[in-house]
C-alpha positions as CSV (number, residue, x, y, z in Angstrom):
1,X,-4.7,-18.8,-10.0
2,X,-6.3,-21.5,-7.8
3,X,-5.0,-25.0,-7.3
4,X,-7.3,-26.4,-10.0
5,X,-6.3,-23.7,-12.4
6,X,-2.6,-24.5,-11.8
7,X,-3.1,-28.2,-12.4
8,X,-5.0,-27.6,-15.6
9,X,-2.4,-25.1,-16.8
10,X,0.4,-27.7,-16.0
11,X,-1.4,-30.4,-17.9
12,X,-1.9,-28.1,-20.9
13,X,1.8,-27.2,-20.9
14,X,3.0,-30.8,-20.6
15,X,0.8,-31.7,-23.5
16,X,2.4,-29.0,-25.7
17,X,5.9,-30.4,-25.5
18,X,9.2,-28.8,-24.4
19,X,9.7,-26.2,-27.2
20,X,6.1,-24.8,-27.2
21,X,5.9,-24.9,-23.4
22,X,9.2,-22.9,-23.2
23,X,7.7,-20.2,-25.4
24,X,4.7,-19.9,-23.0
25,X,7.0,-19.6,-20.0
26,X,8.8,-16.7,-21.6
27,X,5.6,-14.6,-21.2
28,X,4.9,-15.5,-17.6
29,X,5.9,-13.6,-14.4
30,X,8.5,-15.1,-12.0
31,X,5.8,-16.1,-9.5
32,X,3.7,-17.8,-12.3
33,X,6.8,-19.7,-13.5
34,X,7.6,-20.9,-10.0
35,X,4.1,-22.0,-9.2
36,X,3.6,-23.8,-12.6
37,X,7.1,-25.4,-12.3
38,X,6.3,-26.7,-8.9
39,X,3.0,-28.1,-10.0
40,X,4.5,-29.8,-13.0
41,X,7.3,-31.3,-10.8
42,X,4.7,-32.8,-8.4
43,X,2.6,-34.2,-11.2
44,X,3.0,-37.9,-11.8
45,X,0.2,-39.5,-13.8
46,X,-2.9,-37.9,-15.4
47,X,-5.8,-39.8,-17.0
48,X,-6.4,-39.5,-20.7
49,X,-9.9,-38.2,-20.0
50,X,-8.5,-35.4,-17.9
51,X,-6.0,-34.4,-20.6
52,X,-8.7,-34.4,-23.2
53,X,-11.0,-32.3,-21.0
54,X,-8.3,-29.7,-20.4
55,X,-7.3,-29.5,-24.1
56,X,-11.0,-29.3,-25.2
57,X,-11.8,-26.5,-22.8
58,X,-8.7,-24.6,-23.8
59,X,-9.6,-25.0,-27.5
60,X,-13.1,-23.8,-26.9
61,X,-12.0,-20.8,-24.8
62,X,-9.3,-19.9,-27.4
63,X,-11.8,-20.1,-30.3
64,X,-14.0,-17.6,-28.4
65,X,-11.2,-15.0,-28.4
66,X,-10.4,-12.7,-31.2
67,X,-7.1,-10.8,-31.4
68,X,-7.9,-7.5,-33.1
69,X,-4.4,-6.0,-32.7
70,X,-1.2,-7.9,-32.3
71,X,0.6,-5.1,-30.3
72,X,-1.9,-3.0,-28.4
73,X,0.7,-0.7,-26.8
74,X,2.1,0.3,-30.2
75,X,-1.5,0.7,-31.6
76,X,-2.4,3.1,-28.8
77,X,0.8,5.1,-29.4
78,X,0.2,5.3,-33.2
79,X,-3.5,6.3,-32.8
80,X,-2.8,9.0,-30.2
81,X,0.1,10.5,-32.2
82,X,-2.0,10.6,-35.3
83,X,-5.0,12.2,-33.6
84,X,-3.3,14.6,-31.2
85,X,0.2,15.1,-32.5
86,X,3.5,14.1,-30.9
87,X,3.5,16.7,-28.0
88,X,-0.1,16.1,-26.8
89,X,0.1,12.4,-27.3
90,X,3.3,12.2,-25.2
91,X,1.4,13.7,-22.2
92,X,-1.1,10.9,-22.3
93,X,0.9,7.8,-23.4
94,X,2.8,7.5,-20.2
95,X,-0.4,7.8,-18.2
96,X,-2.2,5.2,-20.3
97,X,0.7,2.7,-20.5
98,X,1.9,3.4,-17.0
99,X,4.6,1.0,-15.8
100,X,5.0,-0.6,-19.2
101,X,8.8,-0.6,-19.2
102,X,10.4,-1.5,-15.9
103,X,13.2,-3.7,-17.3
104,X,15.7,-2.9,-14.5
105,X,13.3,-3.7,-11.6
106,X,11.7,-6.6,-13.5
107,X,15.1,-8.4,-13.2
108,X,14.9,-8.2,-9.4
109,X,11.7,-10.2,-9.5
110,X,13.7,-13.2,-10.6
111,X,16.1,-12.9,-7.7
112,X,15.8,-14.5,-4.3
113,X,15.0,-12.1,-1.4
114,X,18.4,-12.5,0.3
115,X,20.2,-11.5,-2.9
116,X,18.0,-8.4,-3.4
117,X,18.5,-7.4,0.2
118,X,22.3,-7.7,-0.1
119,X,22.0,-5.5,-3.3
120,X,20.0,-2.8,-1.5
121,X,21.4,-3.0,2.0
122,X,23.6,0.1,1.6
123,X,21.2,2.1,-0.5
124,X,19.2,5.1,0.9
125,X,15.8,4.0,2.4
126,X,14.1,6.2,-0.2
127,X,15.6,4.3,-3.0
128,X,14.8,1.0,-1.4
129,X,11.2,2.1,-0.9
130,X,10.9,3.2,-4.5
131,X,12.1,-0.2,-5.7
132,X,10.0,-2.3,-3.3
133,X,6.7,-0.7,-4.4
134,X,7.4,-2.2,-7.9
135,X,7.6,-5.7,-6.5
136,X,4.9,-8.0,-5.1
137,X,4.2,-7.4,-1.4
138,X,5.2,-11.0,-0.8
139,X,8.7,-10.5,-2.2
140,X,9.0,-7.1,-0.6
141,X,8.2,-8.4,2.8
142,X,10.7,-11.3,2.4
143,X,13.4,-8.7,1.4
144,X,12.7,-6.5,4.4
145,X,13.0,-9.5,6.7
146,X,16.7,-9.6,5.7
147,X,17.3,-6.0,6.8
148,X,17.7,-4.6,10.4
149,X,14.7,-3.4,12.4
150,X,15.8,0.2,11.9
151,X,16.2,-0.2,8.1
152,X,12.8,-2.0,7.9
153,X,11.0,0.8,9.7
154,X,12.8,3.6,7.7
155,X,11.9,1.9,4.4
156,X,8.2,1.3,5.2
157,X,7.8,4.8,6.5
158,X,8.9,6.0,3.1
159,X,6.7,3.5,1.3
160,X,3.7,4.8,3.3
161,X,4.5,8.4,2.4
162,X,5.3,7.8,-1.2
163,X,2.9,9.6,-3.5
164,X,4.1,8.5,-6.9
165,X,7.5,8.6,-8.6
166,X,8.4,11.2,-11.2
167,X,10.0,10.2,-14.5
168,X,13.4,11.9,-13.5
169,X,13.4,10.1,-10.2
170,X,12.7,6.8,-11.9
171,X,15.5,7.4,-14.3
172,X,17.9,7.9,-11.4
173,X,16.5,4.8,-9.8
174,X,17.1,2.8,-12.9
175,X,20.7,4.1,-13.1
176,X,21.3,2.9,-9.5
177,X,20.1,-0.6,-10.4
178,X,22.1,-0.8,-13.6
179,X,25.3,-0.2,-11.8
180,X,24.9,-3.9,-10.8
181,X,22.3,-5.2,-13.2
182,X,22.1,-5.2,-17.0
183,X,19.0,-4.0,-18.7
184,X,17.2,-1.0,-20.3
185,X,17.7,2.7,-19.7
186,X,14.2,3.9,-19.1
187,X,11.3,3.4,-16.7
188,X,8.0,5.1,-17.1
189,X,6.2,7.1,-14.4
190,X,4.2,5.0,-12.0
191,X,2.0,6.1,-9.2
192,X,3.0,3.4,-6.7
193,X,3.5,3.5,-3.0
194,X,1.3,5.0,-0.3
195,X,-0.5,3.7,2.8
196,X,-2.1,0.7,1.2
197,X,1.2,-0.5,-0.3
198,X,2.9,-0.2,3.2
199,X,-0.1,-2.1,4.8
200,X,0.2,-4.9,2.2
201,X,3.9,-5.4,2.9
202,X,3.6,-5.1,6.7
203,X,0.7,-7.7,6.6
204,X,3.2,-10.3,5.4
205,X,6.1,-9.5,7.8
206,X,4.7,-11.8,10.6
207,X,3.8,-11.3,14.2
208,X,6.3,-9.4,16.3
209,X,8.0,-7.7,13.4
210,X,4.9,-5.9,12.2
211,X,4.3,-4.5,15.7
212,X,7.9,-3.1,15.8
213,X,7.6,-1.5,12.4
214,X,4.2,0.1,13.3
215,X,5.5,1.4,16.6
216,X,8.4,3.0,14.9
217,X,6.2,4.7,12.3
218,X,3.8,5.8,15.2
219,X,6.8,7.5,16.8
220,X,7.2,9.5,13.6
221,X,3.6,10.1,12.7
222,X,0.6,8.8,14.9
223,X,-2.0,9.6,12.2
224,X,0.0,7.8,9.5
225,X,0.4,4.7,11.7
226,X,-3.3,4.6,12.2
227,X,-4.0,5.0,8.5
228,X,-1.7,2.0,7.8
229,X,-3.4,-0.1,10.5
230,X,-6.8,0.8,9.0
231,X,-5.7,-0.7,5.7
232,X,-4.2,-3.9,7.2
233,X,-6.1,-7.2,7.1
234,X,-4.8,-9.8,9.5
235,X,-6.0,-13.4,10.1
236,X,-8.2,-12.5,13.0
237,X,-10.1,-10.1,10.7
238,X,-11.4,-13.1,8.8
239,X,-14.1,-13.1,11.6
240,X,-15.5,-9.9,9.9
241,X,-16.2,-11.8,6.6
242,X,-19.8,-12.8,6.0
243,X,-20.8,-16.4,5.7
244,X,-20.9,-16.3,1.9
245,X,-17.4,-15.0,1.8
246,X,-16.2,-17.7,4.2
247,X,-17.8,-20.4,2.0
248,X,-16.0,-18.9,-1.1
249,X,-12.7,-19.0,0.7
250,X,-13.2,-22.6,1.9
251,X,-13.6,-23.7,-1.7
252,X,-10.2,-22.3,-2.5
253,X,-8.1,-23.5,0.5
254,X,-6.5,-26.9,0.8
255,X,-7.7,-28.9,3.8
256,X,-4.1,-29.3,5.2
257,X,-3.6,-25.6,5.0
258,X,-6.9,-25.0,6.9
259,X,-6.0,-27.5,9.7
260,X,-2.6,-26.0,10.4
261,X,-3.9,-22.4,10.2
262,X,-6.8,-23.1,12.6
263,X,-4.6,-25.0,15.0
264,X,-3.3,-21.6,16.2
265,X,-6.5,-19.6,15.8
266,X,-8.9,-18.3,18.3
267,X,-11.9,-20.7,19.2
268,X,-14.4,-18.2,17.7
269,X,-12.5,-18.1,14.4
270,X,-12.4,-21.9,14.3
271,X,-16.2,-22.0,14.8
272,X,-16.6,-19.4,12.1
273,X,-15.1,-21.8,9.5
274,X,-16.7,-24.9,11.0
275,X,-20.2,-23.4,10.9
276,X,-19.8,-22.7,7.2
277,X,-18.9,-26.3,6.3
278,X,-21.1,-29.4,5.8
279,X,-21.6,-31.4,9.0
280,X,-19.4,-34.2,7.7
281,X,-16.6,-31.9,6.7
282,X,-16.8,-30.0,10.0
283,X,-16.6,-33.2,11.9
284,X,-13.6,-34.4,10.0
285,X,-11.9,-31.0,10.6
286,X,-12.6,-31.2,14.3
287,X,-11.1,-34.6,14.5
288,X,-8.0,-33.5,12.6
289,X,-7.6,-30.5,14.9
290,X,-7.9,-32.7,18.0
291,X,-5.6,-35.4,16.8
292,X,-2.9,-33.1,15.4
293,X,0.1,-32.8,17.7
294,X,1.9,-29.5,18.5
295,X,2.8,-27.4,15.5
296,X,5.5,-24.7,15.3
297,X,4.1,-21.2,15.5
298,X,6.1,-20.3,12.3
299,X,4.3,-23.1,10.4
300,X,0.9,-21.9,11.7
301,X,1.6,-18.3,10.7
302,X,2.8,-19.5,7.2
303,X,-0.4,-21.3,6.5
304,X,-2.5,-18.4,7.9
305,X,-0.6,-16.2,5.4
306,X,-1.6,-18.6,2.6
307,X,-5.3,-18.2,3.5
308,X,-4.8,-14.4,3.7
309,X,-3.3,-14.5,0.2
310,X,-6.4,-16.4,-1.0
311,X,-8.7,-13.9,0.7
312,X,-6.9,-10.9,-0.9
313,X,-7.0,-12.5,-4.3
314,X,-10.7,-13.2,-4.0
315,X,-11.3,-9.6,-2.9
316,X,-9.2,-8.3,-5.8
317,X,-11.3,-10.4,-8.2
318,X,-14.4,-8.9,-6.7
319,X,-15.7,-12.3,-5.4
320,X,-15.8,-11.2,-1.8
321,X,-15.6,-7.9,0.2
322,X,-13.1,-7.4,3.0
323,X,-13.8,-5.4,6.2
324,X,-10.4,-4.1,7.3
325,X,-9.5,-2.4,10.5
326,X,-11.4,0.7,11.5
327,X,-14.8,1.5,10.0
328,X,-13.9,1.5,6.4
329,X,-14.2,-1.5,4.1
330,X,-11.6,-2.2,1.5
331,X,-11.8,-4.5,-1.5
């Protein structure tokens, strides 16, 4: 969700009142709750016209939707069992509703990275890898940063070589989690993990750490390390985006984020952004870059990651195409 979408969602929730807003929050992911909560906390005054615009647009969009079935998962189960019988339906249901019940791991998404790292610190790397592929790359990378270099490399090696998780393995994984966490007793089969999952996590580890991890994996398997690098997309790779993609990204990135991110970027990459802005906006950005004093490298990298998140989101939505390392494009 972009900044405008967050602001509109915050305005809508504030107009609903506490009880109704709380019901909406129950259906959101931890990341969505955090982002919306932060947006609401920052909001001070909103014009009546803006509130009316948001409510009217929501009413219009909602009126255009029609809920045919109240519980689609149960509907699919019922139809398949009726059509195929219990045995044949059972073979398909898990595949269709893959990942539908991950109550044990879902609880980890609400925990801070340090707490999850402490929880998993003494578990076998294979178990840690199986858990991390169920979490967002952002959270997984933050958890890994709390582990030792060796643990990080061992876990990511297993993430990269993971080719799905069988139901029995997931059941064992759930039992490990429920020794310390309360929740359900079943997790469905899920084909998570692999080279792309490892690349997404390593992308977010930050400079220095990513190189150590890749070097360790290269010592184990040169081809595997290269495959991971081919799937990685780092800030300098933004140079490979075409002009239309850069313009799309610019519409989604806050000016302050752009200034800090470009402060530590190569001159060619700065020009790539500047050449896709209006002359007035480009001039203002140049002035900001020249007048801005020294900025910590960690802050520059943090803002570059924010732009990379936007790039990946736009690619996932099909709005832009990414050119990753190597000759292959990934979207």
